[in-house]
Steps between C-alpha positions, in 0.01 A plus 500: 500500500622847413630695801265791448204261474614330814518840676140587407382153602661551842337841529161343413557234764603766751860396542693794364448872458540713188797438284577171667620664818367353819213706626593433860308603806438868555505586131135551402595769251725260306223239518238732354738614225539142389338461154325177620333706774459844347351365176216305655431774760481766229276273282262438794479872577450610140240228442304589810493872422394451138225249591357747746517777246316297246228430755479865596470622144222251427319633818482149635486407866697554724617814320161595361128434554454243212476131568772259387272201551460376147377149424681239712695761703174611657316162489776259607827650628356777717250272678752222539755733655231642734427144613874419519555788739211375717633146484856589599359695796282206612169669419339241275291188568708287267863395487763430232303197376151643473333835444155502661415845365483418127329252276316350806834362612794501255852340505741776587848367485484494115387864504795585729734343255341676201439848639656553836824304559741776394710629785406851390134423584584486865522876494120523521512451880675838531189682385162546674197318362357814340821562304517169313508676163807690611651180624452330164644795318809489725537128442476563124754784513745306713487202260567724202783687669655162610487383135693817398764439765536136410536575131776758570673248723486237221642738239795582714559128560482415133764763404659785691400843382382845613252449783280801404428342163426171675258683726321663210472168318379330814229766525414448129443128574293568809280764334454316165171504318436155638515639857255778438262307271510154659706483821359793703134396448593138592750545789560125551673489161744769609680236700613354170639840402714484816578134451646517148821696579543312825473158324752628244735574793446143616614390158810717528575349839463151358716587203778617735452213750391728780212536745372135470269549802386862438411415140231242580359731773455778250327261264274375777410854599415589136281195448332546840425868434320425170579174328312596184725791397800331676462228241529751219790673672672165536465431127639846428790454743583171322525697176739744666710219648529330158620821338748561784636146482554536122637853495677590825881503488533335841284206404700300244506132431208258483576356836478837683183587316338170582600535863348851518179377341473208742563722799217729381269206448579384852410844644178517307388145590576538870343845508178381335497204732521731806198688361308174430275511814332808351554440134346146501192623690457788244548264207239253628261782581542633151405164356187498715411856419203593284633467142506804280416465130784371287698783337663478165806720470489756220828696451475879499562693178867595466416866473342476844801316636729772372271770638530354847869590505391866503373706797144557604353187329261277680336171397445155641504340153863581421825473702587803707862545392570864586825547690570862412646652184855544636513135630354370177739700290801354696358149454472558121869612481623166642520309166712780354718586797846371407631586845312193617648154415327340194387193689335726768325710242380190310386316812294774657360631173390146407341447845298821481381434148407138563317577823308777313397249237406248773228743614323459166529122433238277664730213611739735678205706629376187666848426635516843666160434658566148629291335225172692538416813299362746759175688485511879493864601469693280251840666538565458873866402442590831337694621806772240418550654157513846658777374729696344210477833311638679805794256519571559130501874552741455796747295303505762232543794749701355784837600354386843395296663231491281187697637198320725250454217244316282754296800612395580148404140426304468821332831441398398153348186640318700764364746236387212282323338794314822585401556142377141448284527811316804385195317372438308823179567693703488821671834421385777738500873440782526754712223342700686233540828697643312793716284271638812324588687813669192645692440179625864493607483863672166449685639193616804708622261766697302245665814359598619845639162589700480179642849563590404850655186374769705326647575837516137608811283498533273197435189706150636582412562137664230291314192404675171592497162342443317823203536728709403799763758434226760444352410834836554669555830330155630585516383858817705553382810319152507654631531851764774472539859396682608182869451587754775516720507197248342277602409145462759221153399405388594852636845444309551177287759684671835575616514861264785589187315411613143592293514827196568288572191297484291812146625569374391156458133596294607801280718279464206262374279777259778607357518152474124476312489831273782380420322171433162665304654791281723288389214275438272798284758674300576185456127426381422849260797501347420164467126564315561830269750326425268213432201726256699718311604184485166331465221760283424804590679817400506865477813715735570784421351839295755695192559714295235322749226587544631852128514570448146380803376697366653820156336458653171408724497801207591723286217363759229454391178678730243341475203518142517630402630160655698218489876444495600131628860450324521164640687204757774546687658212795295386440135572634241747279696740550287809875536477464873520220546752473166682219248522459162326385527137496307174677798345843385394733586223814295455690315225464201730120507548419129503290357223281326761420835659416668168284218366314454831420869536417540133252219526322656796445830315808704609661721236862531411759714323843414355372189322404330825793594726309787666178371664281786633250520776128403451240673711253209508329362816532138389878513448528705820342201678721255315820677600391619842508873414318640800597860454511689174642845448349706216652828380422748225705795377373844586624643170699419190812282554789695352871440440604814687274484806454277804175300473223541762192284559205430723524172689230275645528179699246210493513192721281193439479152658706248298616142564843443650820456302466120535163337426370150462317361195284193573574162334180517286520814294163677457367560152593827332460648155701313234734665254819700503374853552639709784161464673508117484858480620428731797204277599704180478764646720241642741297180504161667447282649227487872557440634146212486263649445152246620245514424130541849351368585154688751292362750259775709343677669796229414753496203740164401649436249781289439807633464862341507853407855604751655729786274399826655384594489134859402420652517155791266408669598171876459542582590135246784467612862460238767536205592721207301635191669644219337694171692440469771758860460620832674416735370230773261607817485296689183404854513358564148369783486245618141453749358579648794694192616688211296638202690635370390839143408594303820568172584668253694280221568754192350657222317318177708508168374634397389157789246491600622150872545440578719197865589433620739231852437375718770347806299374826640366561264212399138473264366771598158630300371799514161680199271475393578858579868544220584742452387858254629759621465856233420759640639820296280745653186339850645542437590863380145568810348333726734703332394830545130409873532412556706812334239724700212357821696449803555718432622852853644523762587239865583570738620229875552525741598227427212266285259707128484579349290780126468546287342768186329360179383658541145638412217254540718187490296180538583136758753388658793684560786262754770565400814308841523322578402139659152496846596350785254511674494834198464732515198735217413740391247755204422721572454871850376576560336163809577296479800265441394140443688173163665526206402295285742306131587520386716209847653486538559882711315759312199635548234771288185517327434840396163645325623815787404736705820489383840619795701373657558165843655432629634167848632445666640191852436379628650174563231236869465421620615845651165595662449160637847492633462857677179403666668198588801711668284763698315233613835361601621846713189550660561162578859597652390828715248324606767245601727786690225677683401181582869440638535848715185482633615160590840636673342801692270266604794288618697802695198626665456162600869489647469847702194398642701204589813703877586511503490876385142519753283677516140383489241778 
C-alpha cells in the first residue's frame, strides 16, 4: 500500500493526525486540522445548513407553516415514530412483539425492523410528545448530514486530496436529487444513503487486511438499520470493491485481490448474520404481508433520465440523479483527465456507465431490488449511482484542477446532456436558470484555481504516471505551506502580488461551495413545492389530534374493551392518538388481516395494506369496541394551518375481547356479502337482506320500518342518497382503494327503501349491496355473547389470558386477526399454533378448562436468533485469530530486533 494511502487510512481509523504525525494527547487543534476529520465535519456542517435553508425557502415545517407530511411521510413514518417514542418510554400496551393499537393487534417486531431500527430513530425520546414532527425532521436531517460526512470520509480514504473539495462532494452526495425526491419523504431509506459509503469503507478495510471485527459490525449496523436499502448499498459497495481491486496500485496480483475479496465476503456474511434476528423476521413478515399487484418494469425515456441530472427536477417515474452541476462536471472530466492513471479512468468510467445502464434494464433492475419490481418508486437504488458519480468526480479532482483539455471535454459532455434533456417533461422553470448560474460560478472557480496553480510547486501540478506516486506527492503537498525558495515556476507571479495568488485557491473553493450550495437549495425548495402540489398530503399535527388523544386517554379501558379513536387526518390514527383501532398502514400488513377486514365490510387504501376504521355497530360488537371517538373538522383542512375539530365520545355495551361460540352454529344468511360474513362471525341473524331492484341509477327495496340501511359497495365511487337523508360519499377505486360499508339512514314507516346513486364513472355493485340492521336483534346477540364470554381478560405485551364461565364448550374466539405467530391453549395445556374462526384467533373448548391463554411470537425469531448466534461465534473466532496473529507478529519482530541476545 502506498505510504500516503496508509497515512489517510490511519487517520480514518483514528491512529494518526494530519500529515502522518502522531496526534498525541493534548493536541485537539492538530486533530481537527487532519483532513480525515476536517473533511467529514465540514461536509456535515454544510449539508445541515443547506438542508435547513431548502426547508426554509419552501416554507415547510419547522421553518415555515406548511406541512411536510406528504403521502407515506404523514401516513406511516410520522405515526410510527410517535408510537416508537411512546414505546421506548414504556407508555404503550404492547411490546416489541405485538402492537395492540393497530390492526386489532399487529405484529410489531417486523415494523421495528422496517421503519424504526435505525440508531438515529432513538432521538425521538429527546422530544416531547407534541413535537414529534420536529423530532422526525431532526432524525431526517441527522441521517442526511451523517451521509455527507461518511461520503467525505470515504473519498479521503480512496485517495488523498484537498479536504474542502471532499467536503463539497460529500455534501453533493448527501443532498442529491434522490435525497430530496425519495429519501427525505421516506426517512427509513436514508439509512441506505449513510450505509453506502460506510460499506465501501468496509471494502477498503478488507482490501488492506484491516479491521476484521469492525467491518462486520458496520455491516450488521447497516442491515439492522434498514436491510432493504442496505442490500442495495451492499451491491453498490461490491461494485466499488471490484473496481478498487482491479485498478488500485497497492492491490496487485491475483492472490492479493482474491484475498481482499474473500475478506470482504467474510465481513458481509458475518455482518448479515449478526442482523439475522431482525432481518429474518422482516423477511417472513414480508412474505405474509398483503400482496400488492405485480408490477412490470418500464424503463424511463432517456431524455427524462438525462433531465434528472439537472437541478430542480422531480418525478417518481425516473431516477433522481442530480448531484450538482460542479460535481457532475468533475465526474464528466474523468475519462479525459490524463493526470489520472488510464486503468483508474477506465475502471471508474466503466462502472458509472454500466450502473447507469443497469437502471434501465429489467434483469438488473430486479437484481437491484432483490428480485421483485417495487410498486410506486422504481428507481430506489439511484443513491448508489449518485455515490459512484461523486467518487468519479473525486478521482478527477483530488490532485488538483483537471487540465484544460479535460475540462473542455467534460464541459462539452455537460452541455450536450443539458441540451438533450430539454424536451423532458421533468424540466422545471427553475432548472436551466439554476444550472446556468451554477455553471458560471463553477467556471469562475476553475479559472481562479488554475491561476493560483501557477504559484504552486511543480510536484503539485504535474501529472504522474503512477497513482501511488501521485498519492505520495499530494499527501506531502496538501499538508504544508509553499516552501521558501520554491522553484522558478512558483515565482511566476510578481513578488508584490504573490500573497494574492495564495488566496485564489480559497476563492475558488468559495465559488465551488456557492455553486453547489445554490443548486442544492433551489432543488430542495422546488421538489418540496412540487410534491405538495401533486401528491396526497396530511396536515400538521395540531389541536384536532390533541383533542382526540385527550378523549381517547380518558376513555381507554383496555383490555376490558377497545377504544376506537375514529378518523383523524393522516392515517394510522391509533399510533398518533392512542386507542385500539383497525387503522393500520404498513408494508407488512398481514394478508390475513386485510382479507378478514375486507370481508367484514372494512375499507382500505394502499392496495390493501392500509385498513381503515368502520363505524358499524355489528363490527364494534365483534371486535369489542366499547368506546368510539368521532371528530369532525371545524373548517377547511389546509396545508399551512393546524387542523381543529369538534370531538364526541360514545360508549355502548359490547361483548368482551374473548367470547365463546357454541358447538352448534345457529343459522345465518348464506353468501359472501359483508352482511353474511358479519352474521356468521357474530353467530346471529341481525340484518334483513332485501332483494333490491334497480332502475337506472335508483335502487328500490323493502325493509322493516325503523331499521338502519347500510350500503356495501367496495368498488363504487360516487354518492348514494336514501330518500329524505343526506348524500353519503363512497371512494372505491380498485385495487388501491376499497370503500367501507356505510350507513345511509333509517327506513321510513312505509318500509320503502329508495336510494339514488350518483356515480363517477362505471357503476359496479355486489349482488347483495343492501342490508337493513335490526337493532333489537343485535342487542340480543350482544347480551348472549357477553353472558357466555370471558368474565375476566388480562393482556400483557403479547399475551392474553381469559377466564371463562365453568363448563364452556365450543370455540373461544379472541377478537384479533389470526396472523401467523399466535399460539394458544385451553387450561394448562401446552401452547400450540392457534386455530382460526372466520379469520380470528380461536381455541377449541371441551368443557374441562375455564381459562384460555394466547401468546404471540414473531415467525422467524428462533431461526434468526440461531443464525445470529452462529455469526457472533464467527466474529469472536475472527477476533481471537486476529489477536493471535498480531501477537505472533509482535513476537517475530522482537526476535528480529538488533538487541536480541541469542541463548
